[in-house]
LUMNU-813177 format. One line per 10 residues: number of its first residue (from 1); their letters; for each residue x, y, z of N, C-alpha, C, O. Coordinates in steps of 0.05 Angstrom, whole numbers. Example, Ala and Ser with C-alpha at 12.3 -4.5 7.8 and 13.67 -1.06 7.14 Angstrom:
BEGIN
1 = as = 264 -114 156 246 -90 156 264 -66 156 285 -66 169 | 257 -45 142 273 -21 143 258 1 157 268 23 161
This chain:
BEGIN
1 = xxxxxxxxxx = 3336 5367 1534 3352 5362 1511 3377 5380 1511 3377 5401 1523 | 3397 5371 1496 3422 5386 1495 3425 5403 1470 3447 5409 1462 | 3402 5410 1458 3403 5429 1436 3404 5457 1446 3408 5462 1469 | 3400 5476 1428 3402 5504 1434 3383 5513 1456 3391 5527 1475 | 3358 5505 1454 3338 5512 1475 3346 5500 1502 3346 5514 1522 | 3351 5474 1502 3357 5461 1527 3382 5472 1541 3382 5477 1565 | 3403 5477 1525 3427 5488 1537 3423 5517 1547 3434 5525 1567 | 3407 5532 1533 3400 5559 1542 3385 5558 1569 3391 5574 1587 | 3366 5540 1571 3352 5537 1596 3370 5529 1619 3368 5539 1641 | 3388 5511 1613 3408 5502 1634 3425 5525 1642 3429 5529 1666
11 = xxxxxxxxxx = 3435 5541 1623 3453 5563 1629 3438 5584 1647 3450 5594 1666 | 3413 5590 1640 3398 5610 1655 3391 5599 1683 3393 5614 1702 | 3384 5573 1685 3378 5561 1711 3403 5563 1729 3400 5569 1753 | 3426 5558 1718 3451 5559 1734 3456 5588 1742 3464 5593 1765 | 3452 5607 1725 3456 5635 1731 3437 5644 1753 3444 5661 1770 | 3413 5633 1753 3393 5641 1773 3396 5626 1799 3381 5630 1818 | 3416 5608 1801 3422 5595 1826 3407 5569 1832 3405 5561 1855 | 3397 5556 1812 3383 5530 1816 3403 5511 1828 3426 5508 1819 | 3395 5496 1849 3413 5479 1863 3417 5452 1849 3439 5441 1851 | 3397 5442 1836 3399 5418 1820 3388 5423 1792 3366 5431 1788
21 = xxxxxxxxxx = 3406 5418 1773 3398 5420 1745 3404 5393 1732 3427 5386 1728 | 3383 5379 1725 3386 5352 1714 3381 5354 1684 3359 5361 1675 | 3401 5347 1668 3398 5346 1639 3394 5318 1630 3408 5299 1640 | 3375 5314 1612 3369 5287 1602 3372 5288 1571 3361 5306 1558 | 3387 5269 1560 3390 5268 1531 3399 5240 1524 3407 5224 1542 | 3398 5233 1499 3408 5207 1489 3436 5209 1478 3448 5188 1470 | 3447 5233 1476 3473 5237 1464 3494 5244 1485 3490 5262 1501 | 3515 5229 1485 3537 5235 1503 3549 5262 1499 3556 5276 1518 | 3551 5270 1474 3562 5297 1468 3544 5319 1479 3553 5339 1489 | 3517 5315 1476 3498 5334 1486 3500 5336 1517 3497 5357 1529
31 = xxxxxxxxxx = 3503 5313 1530 3505 5313 1559 3530 5326 1569 3530 5340 1589 | 3552 5322 1554 3577 5336 1561 3574 5366 1558 3583 5382 1575 | 3561 5375 1537 3555 5403 1533 3537 5414 1555 3541 5437 1564 | 3518 5398 1564 3500 5406 1586 3516 5411 1612 3510 5430 1626 | 3535 5394 1617 3552 5399 1641 3568 5425 1638 3570 5440 1658 | 3578 5430 1615 3593 5455 1610 3574 5479 1614 3583 5500 1623 | 3549 5476 1607 3530 5498 1609 3520 5503 1638 3508 5524 1644 | 3524 5483 1655 3517 5487 1683 3500 5465 1696 3492 5467 1719 | 3494 5443 1681 3479 5421 1693 3495 5409 1716 3520 5407 1714 | 3481 5402 1737 3494 5389 1760 3493 5359 1758 3510 5345 1771
41 = xxxxxxxxxx = 3474 5349 1743 3471 5320 1739 3463 5315 1711 3449 5331 1698 | 3471 5292 1700 3463 5285 1673 3452 5256 1673 3460 5239 1689 | 3433 5251 1655 3421 5224 1652 3421 5217 1623 3411 5232 1606 | 3432 5194 1617 3432 5184 1589 3406 5169 1585 3403 5146 1595 | 3387 5181 1571 3361 5169 1567 3361 5146 1548 3341 5132 1545 | 3384 5140 1535 3385 5117 1518 3389 5091 1533 3388 5069 1522 | 3395 5094 1559 3400 5071 1577 3376 5065 1594 3368 5082 1611 | 3363 5043 1591 3342 5034 1609 3314 5042 1602 3295 5033 1615 | 3310 5059 1582 3283 5067 1574 3271 5089 1591 3283 5099 1610 | 3246 5096 1584 3232 5118 1597 3229 5115 1627 3233 5134 1642
51 = xxxxxxxxxx = 3221 5091 1636 3215 5088 1665 3241 5091 1681 3241 5101 1703 | 3263 5082 1670 3289 5085 1683 3297 5114 1685 3307 5124 1705 | 3293 5129 1663 3299 5157 1662 3282 5172 1683 3292 5188 1699 | 3256 5166 1684 3238 5178 1704 3247 5172 1732 3249 5190 1749 | 3254 5147 1737 3263 5139 1764 3288 5154 1773 3290 5163 1796 | 3306 5157 1754 3331 5172 1760 3326 5201 1767 3337 5211 1786 | 3309 5214 1751 3302 5242 1756 3289 5245 1783 3296 5262 1799 | 3270 5228 1789 3255 5229 1814 3274 5224 1838 3271 5236 1859 | 3293 5205 1834 3312 5200 1855 3331 5224 1860 3335 5232 1883 | 3341 5235 1838 3359 5258 1841 3346 5283 1852 3359 5299 1865
61 = xxxxxxxxxx = 3320 5285 1848 3305 5309 1858 3289 5304 1883 3272 5319 1891 | 3295 5281 1896 3281 5274 1921 3251 5274 1919 3237 5287 1935 | 3241 5260 1899 3212 5257 1896 3199 5272 1873 3175 5270 1869 | 3215 5286 1857 3205 5300 1834 3215 5328 1833 3221 5341 1854 | 3218 5338 1809 3229 5365 1805 3208 5387 1810 3184 5383 1805 | 3217 5409 1820 3200 5433 1822 3191 5442 1795 3168 5451 1791 | 3209 5441 1776 3204 5450 1749 3217 5432 1729 3241 5424 1732 | 3203 5423 1709 3215 5408 1687 3210 5424 1661 3189 5437 1658 | 3229 5422 1643 3227 5435 1617 3232 5414 1596 3252 5400 1597 | 3214 5412 1576 3219 5395 1553 3228 5413 1531 3212 5427 1519
71 = xxxxxxxxxx = 3254 5412 1525 3265 5429 1504 3270 5413 1479 3279 5424 1459 | 3264 5387 1479 3269 5370 1456 3245 5368 1437 3248 5370 1413 | 3221 5365 1448 3197 5365 1432 3188 5338 1423 3168 5336 1408 | 3201 5316 1431 3192 5290 1424 3169 5282 1442 3168 5291 1465 | 3151 5265 1433 3129 5256 1451 3139 5245 1478 3129 5252 1499 | 3160 5228 1477 3170 5215 1501 3183 5236 1520 3181 5233 1544 | 3196 5256 1509 3208 5276 1527 3187 5293 1541 3190 5300 1564 | 3166 5299 1526 3144 5314 1538 3130 5298 1560 3126 5307 1582 | 3125 5273 1554 3112 5255 1574 3130 5252 1598 3120 5253 1621 | 3155 5247 1594 3174 5244 1617 3175 5269 1634 3177 5267 1658
81 = xxxxxxxxxx = 3175 5292 1621 3176 5317 1636 3152 5320 1655 3154 5330 1677 | 3128 5311 1646 3105 5311 1663 3108 5291 1686 3102 5298 1709 | 3116 5267 1680 3119 5246 1701 3139 5253 1722 3137 5243 1745 | 3158 5271 1716 3180 5277 1735 3175 5301 1752 3192 5308 1768 | 3152 5314 1750 3146 5337 1766 3135 5329 1793 3119 5310 1795 | 3144 5342 1814 3133 5337 1841 3105 5349 1844 3096 5363 1826 | 3092 5342 1865 3065 5353 1871 3067 5383 1873 3085 5394 1887 | 3050 5397 1859 3050 5427 1860 3071 5439 1842 3075 5464 1843 | 3085 5423 1827 3107 5433 1810 3097 5443 1783 3072 5446 1778 | 3115 5449 1765 3109 5461 1739 3124 5447 1717 3148 5441 1720
91 = xxxxxxxxxx = 3111 5443 1695 3124 5432 1671 3120 5453 1649 3098 5463 1644 | 3142 5460 1635 3141 5479 1613 3150 5465 1587 3171 5453 1586 | 3133 5467 1567 3139 5456 1541 3153 5478 1524 3140 5497 1516 | 3179 5475 1521 3195 5495 1506 3200 5486 1477 3197 5502 1459 | 3206 5461 1474 3212 5451 1447 3187 5447 1430 3166 5439 1440 | 3189 5454 1405 3166 5450 1387 3163 5420 1381 3183 5405 1381 | 3138 5411 1377 3134 5382 1371 3150 5372 1347 3152 5386 1327 | 3161 5349 1351 3178 5336 1330 3166 5308 1324 3157 5294 1342 | 3167 5300 1299 3161 5273 1292 3132 5267 1285 3126 5244 1277 | 3114 5286 1286 3087 5283 1277 3069 5266 1295 3047 5259 1287
101 = xxxxxxxxxx = 3078 5258 1318 3062 5243 1337 3058 5259 1363 3077 5270 1374 | 3033 5260 1372 3027 5276 1396 3034 5260 1421 3032 5235 1421 | 3043 5274 1442 3049 5260 1467 3023 5251 1481 3002 5262 1475 | 3025 5231 1498 3002 5223 1514 3007 5235 1542 3024 5225 1557 | 2992 5255 1549 2996 5269 1574 2979 5254 1595 2955 5251 1592 | 2991 5245 1617 2976 5231 1638 2960 5251 1655 2970 5259 1676 | 2936 5257 1646 2921 5278 1659 2913 5271 1688 2910 5289 1704 | 2911 5245 1694 2906 5237 1722 2930 5246 1740 2925 5254 1762 | 2954 5243 1730 2978 5252 1745 2978 5282 1747 2984 5293 1768 | 2971 5296 1725 2971 5325 1725 2951 5336 1746 2958 5353 1762
111 = xxxxxxxxxx = 2927 5325 1746 2907 5334 1765 2914 5325 1793 2912 5341 1812 | 2921 5299 1796 2927 5289 1823 2950 5303 1837 2950 5306 1861 | 2970 5310 1822 2994 5324 1833 2991 5354 1831 3009 5369 1841 | 2969 5364 1820 2965 5393 1816 2989 5406 1802 3000 5426 1812 | 2995 5395 1779 3018 5404 1763 3009 5426 1744 2988 5423 1731 | 3023 5448 1743 3019 5469 1724 3034 5462 1698 3058 5455 1700 | 3021 5463 1675 3034 5458 1650 3030 5484 1633 3008 5494 1630 | 3052 5493 1622 3051 5517 1605 3070 5513 1581 3087 5496 1581 | 3066 5530 1561 3083 5529 1537 3098 5555 1534 3089 5576 1543 | 3121 5553 1522 3137 5577 1517 3153 5573 1492 3164 5551 1488
121 = xxxxxxxxxx = 3155 5593 1476 3173 5592 1453 3187 5618 1450 3178 5636 1436 | 3209 5620 1464 3224 5645 1465 3219 5660 1491 3212 5647 1511 | 3224 5685 1491 3219 5701 1515 3207 5728 1508 3208 5736 1485 | 3195 5740 1528 3182 5766 1524 3203 5787 1518 3225 5787 1529 | 3197 5805 1500 3215 5827 1494 3222 5843 1519 3244 5854 1521 | 3204 5844 1538 3209 5859 1563 3231 5847 1580 3243 5860 1597 | 3237 5821 1575 3258 5807 1589 3286 5812 1577 3306 5807 1590 | 3287 5821 1553 3312 5825 1539 3332 5843 1553 3356 5836 1554 | 3324 5866 1564 3344 5883 1577 3359 5869 1600 3383 5872 1604 | 3344 5852 1616 3357 5837 1637 3376 5817 1627 3398 5814 1637
131 = xxxxxxxxxx = 3369 5802 1606 3387 5782 1593 3411 5796 1582 3434 5786 1586 | 3408 5818 1569 3431 5833 1558 3449 5844 1580 3474 5845 1577 | 3437 5851 1603 3454 5860 1625 3471 5837 1636 3494 5841 1642 | 3459 5813 1637 3475 5790 1646 3497 5783 1626 3519 5774 1634 | 3492 5786 1600 3512 5782 1580 3534 5802 1583 3558 5796 1582 | 3526 5828 1586 3546 5849 1588 3564 5845 1612 3588 5851 1611 | 3553 5836 1635 3569 5831 1659 3586 5805 1657 3602 5800 1675 | 3582 5790 1636 3596 5765 1633 3585 5742 1649 3597 5720 1652 | 3561 5745 1660 3548 5724 1676 3536 5703 1657 3538 5679 1662 | 3525 5712 1635 3515 5694 1613 3534 5697 1590 3541 5720 1582
141 = xxxxxxxxxx = 3543 5675 1579 3560 5676 1555 3548 5659 1533 3555 5635 1530 | 3530 5670 1517 3516 5655 1497 3535 5644 1475 3528 5624 1462 | 3558 5655 1472 3578 5644 1453 3585 5615 1459 3593 5600 1441 | 3584 5608 1485 3591 5581 1493 3571 5560 1481 3578 5536 1479 | 3548 5569 1473 3527 5551 1463 3529 5547 1433 3517 5529 1422 | 3544 5565 1419 3546 5563 1390 3564 5539 1382 3588 5539 1389 | 3552 5520 1369 3567 5496 1361 3577 5499 1332 3598 5489 1326 | 3562 5514 1316 3570 5515 1288 3560 5541 1276 3538 5550 1281 | 3577 5554 1259 3569 5578 1244 3568 5569 1215 3586 5557 1204 | 3545 5577 1202 3540 5568 1174 3531 5592 1157 3525 5613 1167
151 = xxxxxxxxxx = 3529 5586 1131 3518 5605 1112 3488 5602 1111 3476 5584 1123 | 3475 5620 1096 3446 5621 1094 3434 5595 1083 3414 5585 1094 | 3446 5584 1062 3435 5560 1050 3437 5536 1069 3418 5521 1073 | 3460 5533 1082 3463 5511 1101 3445 5515 1125 3435 5496 1136 | 3441 5540 1133 3423 5547 1155 3394 5538 1148 3380 5528 1166 | 3386 5543 1124 3359 5534 1115 3356 5504 1117 3336 5494 1126 | 3377 5490 1109 3376 5460 1111 3376 5451 1140 3362 5432 1147 | 3391 5465 1157 3392 5459 1185 3364 5462 1198 3356 5446 1215 | 3350 5483 1190 3323 5488 1201 3304 5465 1192 3288 5456 1209 | 3306 5457 1167 3289 5435 1158 3295 5409 1172 3277 5393 1177
161 = xxxxxxxxxx = 3321 5404 1178 3329 5380 1191 3320 5379 1220 3318 5357 1232 | 3313 5402 1232 3304 5402 1260 3277 5388 1264 3269 5382 1286 | 3263 5383 1242 3238 5368 1244 3243 5339 1251 3225 5324 1260 | 3267 5330 1247 3274 5302 1253 3291 5299 1279 3292 5277 1290 | 3303 5320 1288 3320 5318 1312 3332 5345 1318 3331 5364 1302 | 3344 5347 1341 3356 5372 1350 3386 5371 1347 3399 5351 1356 | 3398 5391 1335 3427 5391 1333 3440 5398 1360 3427 5409 1378 | 3465 5391 1363 3480 5398 1388 3484 5428 1389 3493 5439 1369 | 3478 5440 1411 3482 5469 1414 3466 5485 1394 3445 5477 1385 | 3477 5508 1388 3463 5527 1370 3479 5529 1344 3503 5531 1343
171 = xxxxxxxxxx = 3464 5527 1322 3475 5532 1295 3468 5560 1288 3444 5567 1287 | 3488 5577 1283 3483 5605 1278 3490 5612 1249 3511 5605 1239 | 3472 5626 1236 3477 5636 1209 3493 5662 1211 3483 5682 1222 | 3517 5661 1201 3535 5685 1203 3545 5694 1176 3558 5714 1173 | 3539 5678 1155 3549 5685 1128 3525 5688 1110 3508 5671 1107 | 3524 5711 1097 3501 5717 1079 3512 5723 1051 3526 5743 1047 | 3505 5706 1033 3513 5709 1005 3490 5723 990 3469 5711 988 | 3495 5747 981 3474 5763 968 3464 5750 941 3443 5757 932 | 3480 5733 929 3473 5721 903 3458 5694 907 3449 5683 888 | 3455 5686 932 3443 5660 937 3413 5662 933 3400 5682 941
181 = xx = 3401 5641 922 3372 5639 917 3362 5613 929 3369 5592 919 | 3345 5615 950 3335 5591 963 3312 5582 947 3299 5562 954
């Protein structure tokens, strides 16, 4: 996905030297942002349905990706991330579930291809010094991911809206009104 998590993953993958970074989204604006963040290929998932999206990823990655990340959290994005992993590869669920419907994980594919599935929500505090070093050196520029700066009340509404979909980039709360009451 082309939201904050997805773009962060793309930016870090590019920094770490990944040779193919395939971004998948239904939004043209999100896909453009993914290219800016370092994606080498983009796929518009609104064209052709899930099987078409899977086929394109598998084609671009010569039989399946070493690593897939679902940063969107929709059932279909989670399912597609599993289907697109190569034998012996890894799928990481980064995005929190959205929409109240659980994904259908094809466990026969997981076992048959010996796919590792793990979850992640954030990063370990022990990783922070390395990330900050990359920011300090100008290798990572998290400001490029900030799409909108808002106040505390609008930020609260943006968080609630994330249960229905992911905003483009990162929405950052930068204004704090001391008289505001949520």
